C-alpha positions as CSV (number, residue, x, y, z in Angstrom):
1,M,56.4,-52.2,55.0
2,K,55.8,-52.5,51.3
3,P,52.2,-52.4,50.0
4,T,50.8,-55.7,49.1
5,M,48.3,-56.8,46.5
6,A,45.7,-57.0,49.2
7,N,45.8,-53.2,49.5
8,P,45.8,-52.0,45.9
9,I,44.3,-48.5,46.7
10,A,47.3,-47.7,48.9
11,A,49.6,-48.7,46.1
12,I,48.0,-46.1,43.8
13,L,47.6,-43.2,46.2
14,F,51.1,-43.3,47.5
15,P,52.9,-42.2,44.3
16,L,50.1,-39.6,43.7
17,A,50.7,-38.1,47.1
18,C,54.4,-37.8,46.3
19,I,53.7,-35.9,43.1
20,I,51.2,-33.5,44.6
21,F,52.9,-32.7,47.9
22,G,56.5,-33.4,46.9
23,C,58.9,-35.9,48.5
24,A,61.4,-35.1,51.2
25,S,64.2,-35.0,48.6
26,T,62.5,-32.2,46.5
27,P,64.4,-28.8,46.9
28,K,62.6,-26.1,48.5
29,H,61.8,-22.7,46.8
30,K,63.0,-19.4,48.3
31,P,60.4,-17.5,50.2
32,L,58.7,-14.7,48.3
33,A,60.1,-12.1,50.7
34,E,63.7,-13.0,49.7
35,T,63.0,-12.2,46.0
36,V,65.0,-9.1,44.9
37,L,62.8,-6.5,42.9
38,P,64.3,-3.7,40.8
39,E,64.3,-0.3,42.4
40,I,61.8,2.3,40.9
41,D,62.6,6.0,40.9
42,V,59.1,7.4,41.6
43,V,60.3,11.0,41.1
44,Q,61.8,10.3,37.7
45,V,58.7,8.4,36.6
46,K,56.5,11.3,37.7
47,E,58.7,13.8,35.8
48,N,58.7,11.6,32.7
49,S,54.9,11.3,32.9
50,E,54.5,15.1,33.2
51,E,56.8,15.7,30.3
52,A,55.0,13.2,28.2
53,L,51.7,14.8,29.1
54,K,53.0,18.3,28.3
55,I,54.3,17.1,24.9
56,A,51.0,15.4,24.1
57,Q,49.1,18.6,25.0
58,E,51.4,20.8,22.9
59,T,51.1,18.3,20.0
60,K,47.3,18.4,20.3
61,L,47.4,22.2,20.3
62,D,49.5,22.3,17.2
63,V,47.2,19.8,15.5
64,D,44.2,21.9,16.4
65,V,45.8,25.0,15.1
66,L,46.7,23.3,11.8
67,N,43.2,21.9,11.5
68,N,41.8,25.4,12.0
69,K,44.1,26.9,9.5
70,S,43.3,24.1,7.0
71,T,39.6,24.7,7.5
72,E,40.0,28.4,7.1
73,M,42.0,28.0,3.9
74,D,39.4,25.5,2.5
75,N,36.6,28.1,3.2
76,K,38.6,30.8,1.5
77,V,39.3,28.7,-1.5
78,L,35.6,27.7,-1.7
79,A,34.5,31.3,-1.4
80,L,37.1,32.4,-4.0
81,S,36.0,29.7,-6.4
82,E,32.4,30.8,-6.1
83,D,33.3,34.4,-6.5
84,V,35.5,33.7,-9.6
85,S,32.7,31.5,-11.0
86,S,30.0,34.1,-10.6
87,V,32.2,37.0,-11.7
88,S,33.4,35.1,-14.8
89,L,29.8,34.3,-15.9
90,A,28.8,37.9,-15.4
91,K,31.8,39.2,-17.2
92,I,31.4,36.8,-20.1
93,E,27.8,37.9,-20.5
94,E,28.8,41.6,-20.3
95,I,31.6,41.1,-22.8
96,E,29.2,39.3,-25.2
97,N,26.7,42.1,-24.9
98,R,29.3,44.8,-25.4
99,L,30.6,42.8,-28.4
100,T,27.1,42.9,-30.0
101,L,27.0,46.7,-29.4
102,L,30.4,47.1,-31.0
103,V,29.4,45.1,-34.0
104,E,26.3,47.2,-34.5
105,A,28.3,50.4,-34.1
106,F,30.7,49.1,-36.7
107,K,27.8,48.4,-39.0
108,D,26.7,52.0,-38.6
109,L,30.2,53.2,-39.4
110,Q,30.3,51.0,-42.5
111,A,27.0,52.4,-43.7
112,Q,28.3,55.9,-43.2
113,V,31.5,55.2,-45.0
114,T,29.6,53.6,-47.9
115,A,27.3,56.6,-48.1
116,L,30.3,58.9,-48.1
117,Q,31.9,56.9,-50.9
118,N,28.8,56.9,-53.0
119,A,28.2,60.6,-52.5
120,P,28.7,62.8,-55.6
121,A,32.2,64.2,-55.9
122,P,32.5,68.0,-55.4
123,K,33.1,70.1,-58.5
124,S,36.7,70.7,-59.2
125,V,38.1,74.1,-59.0
126,K,40.7,75.0,-61.6
127,S,42.4,77.9,-59.7
128,G,44.1,77.7,-56.3
129,P,46.1,74.9,-54.5
130,V,44.5,71.5,-54.0
131,A,43.8,70.8,-50.3
132,P,44.8,67.4,-48.9
133,A,41.9,64.9,-48.5
134,T,40.5,64.8,-45.0
135,F,37.7,63.1,-43.2
136,S,35.8,64.1,-40.1
137,P,32.6,62.8,-38.6
138,S,31.1,66.3,-38.7
139,G,32.0,66.7,-42.3
140,A,30.6,63.2,-43.0
141,S,27.3,64.0,-41.4
142,K,26.8,66.9,-43.9
143,V,27.6,64.7,-46.8
144,L,25.4,61.9,-45.6
145,L,22.2,63.6,-44.7
146,G,22.5,67.3,-44.8
147,S,20.4,67.5,-41.7
148,T,20.5,67.2,-37.9
149,E,19.2,63.7,-37.9
150,Y,22.7,62.2,-38.1
151,D,24.1,64.4,-35.3
152,T,21.2,63.7,-33.0
153,Y,21.6,60.0,-33.7
154,Q,25.3,60.1,-32.9
155,N,24.5,62.0,-29.7
156,A,22.1,59.3,-28.7
157,L,24.7,56.7,-29.2
158,R,27.2,58.6,-27.1
159,V,24.7,58.9,-24.3
160,F,23.9,55.2,-24.6
161,N,27.6,54.3,-24.3
162,T,27.7,56.2,-21.0
163,R,25.0,53.8,-19.8
164,N,22.5,56.6,-19.2
165,Y,19.8,54.4,-20.7
166,D,16.9,56.6,-19.7
167,Q,18.3,59.6,-21.5
168,A,19.4,57.6,-24.5
169,L,15.9,56.1,-24.7
170,K,14.4,59.6,-24.8
171,I,16.7,60.8,-27.5
172,F,16.2,57.8,-29.8
173,S,12.4,58.1,-29.3
174,D,12.6,61.8,-30.2
175,I,14.4,61.0,-33.4
176,L,11.6,58.6,-34.4
177,K,9.1,61.3,-33.7
178,Q,11.0,64.0,-35.6
179,Y,12.1,61.7,-38.5
180,P,9.5,58.9,-38.8
181,Q,10.8,58.1,-42.3
182,G,14.4,59.0,-41.5
183,S,17.5,57.1,-42.5
184,Y,18.1,55.9,-38.9
185,S,14.6,54.9,-37.9
186,D,15.3,51.1,-37.9
187,N,18.6,51.8,-36.0
188,C,16.7,53.8,-33.4
189,E,14.2,51.1,-32.9
190,Y,17.1,48.7,-32.3
191,W,18.9,50.9,-29.8
192,I,15.6,51.5,-28.0
193,G,15.4,47.8,-27.6
194,E,19.0,47.7,-26.3
195,C,18.0,50.4,-23.7
196,Y,15.2,48.3,-22.4
197,Y,17.4,45.2,-22.5
198,A,20.0,46.9,-20.4
199,Q,17.3,48.0,-17.9
200,R,16.1,44.3,-17.8
201,D,12.7,45.3,-19.2
202,Y,12.8,42.4,-21.6
203,A,9.1,42.5,-22.7
204,N,9.5,46.1,-24.0
205,A,12.9,45.1,-25.4
206,I,11.3,42.3,-27.5
207,A,8.6,44.7,-28.7
208,S,11.2,47.2,-29.9
209,F,13.4,44.6,-31.5
210,K,10.4,43.3,-33.5
211,K,9.7,46.7,-34.9
212,V,13.0,46.6,-36.7
213,F,11.5,43.9,-39.0
214,D,9.1,46.6,-40.3
215,F,12.0,48.1,-42.2
216,K,13.0,46.2,-45.3
217,N,16.6,44.9,-45.5
218,S,17.5,46.5,-42.2
219,A,21.1,46.0,-41.2
220,K,19.9,45.5,-37.6
221,A,17.6,42.6,-38.5
222,D,19.9,39.7,-37.4
223,A,21.0,41.5,-34.3
224,S,17.4,42.1,-33.4
225,Q,16.6,38.5,-33.9
226,L,19.4,37.5,-31.6
227,K,18.4,39.9,-28.9
228,I,14.8,38.6,-29.0
229,G,16.0,35.1,-28.3
230,M,18.3,36.4,-25.5
231,S,15.4,38.3,-24.0
232,Y,13.3,35.2,-23.8
233,M,16.2,33.4,-22.2
234,K,16.4,36.1,-19.5
235,M,12.6,35.8,-19.0
236,G,13.0,32.0,-18.5
237,Q,10.9,31.2,-21.5
238,T,13.2,28.5,-22.9
239,A,10.9,27.2,-25.6
240,L,10.4,30.6,-27.1
241,A,14.1,31.4,-26.8
242,K,15.0,28.2,-28.8
243,T,12.5,29.1,-31.5
244,E,13.8,32.6,-32.0
245,L,17.5,31.5,-32.0
246,K,16.8,28.7,-34.5
247,F,15.0,31.3,-36.6
248,L,18.1,33.4,-36.6
249,I,20.2,30.5,-37.8
250,D,17.7,29.6,-40.6
251,R,16.9,33.1,-41.8
252,Y,20.4,34.7,-41.4
253,P,22.9,31.9,-42.0
254,A,25.6,34.4,-42.9
255,S,25.1,36.4,-39.8
256,A,28.0,37.0,-37.4
257,Y,25.6,36.0,-34.6
258,V,25.0,32.4,-35.8
259,S,27.8,31.0,-33.6
260,R,26.3,32.8,-30.6
261,A,22.9,31.4,-31.3
262,Q,24.3,27.9,-31.6
263,K,26.2,28.3,-28.3
264,Y,23.0,29.4,-26.5
265,L,21.0,26.5,-28.0
266,S,23.6,24.0,-26.8
267,E,23.6,25.4,-23.3
268,M,19.8,25.1,-23.1
269,K,19.7,21.4,-23.9
């Protein structure tokens, strides 16, 4: 029997019931039990999982080895860089010091050659063959001074160059005692200062270098002025070091050490 207007609720609920619960003509779904699932090879899955785990572990091991090697190389490079940096600075300072010593030794040689050139010529002998001109340090010493001062001074320099500073200091000091007004007194004061400087006794080095200024027109004056400034640098007294290096530039503008003084001043800014 069809629903009537007198029963409007039934007219609404009937179609809703058909939608929710389905009508008799709606096809039925297959039971869940009848659904075909793909077969799974448990053994193969296990083997694949183990292989993947093994590869992952080996890969991790390789990565760890590479990381360790990388860290080791970084440490070696860092250590090498520090070594090169420190060695380079030490070598540069040593080369600069040795250069100063060579310059002063060259000045000594120039002075000796000049004295030799200004020495009176020996009297000519009319008879006999003329001997070829020769030069030797021992012969020059006799022409220069005619005493043992030169030989003793040269011996002191040789000892200094072997870095036996205690012995060199003693010999230079003995020369000053034996020849207080000698031709090498200012040189000896300078090299005494170099002995103290090499021994890192910078206070005594400064005192010795300053004594060079007691000798008028000493060829060691500019070098002494430089080493005074360098000694104050070593002592950490920057203000005094700057003052002494500037004094070198102002008082000895033609000195070979002006560029060194300017370099040190720029580094201390």
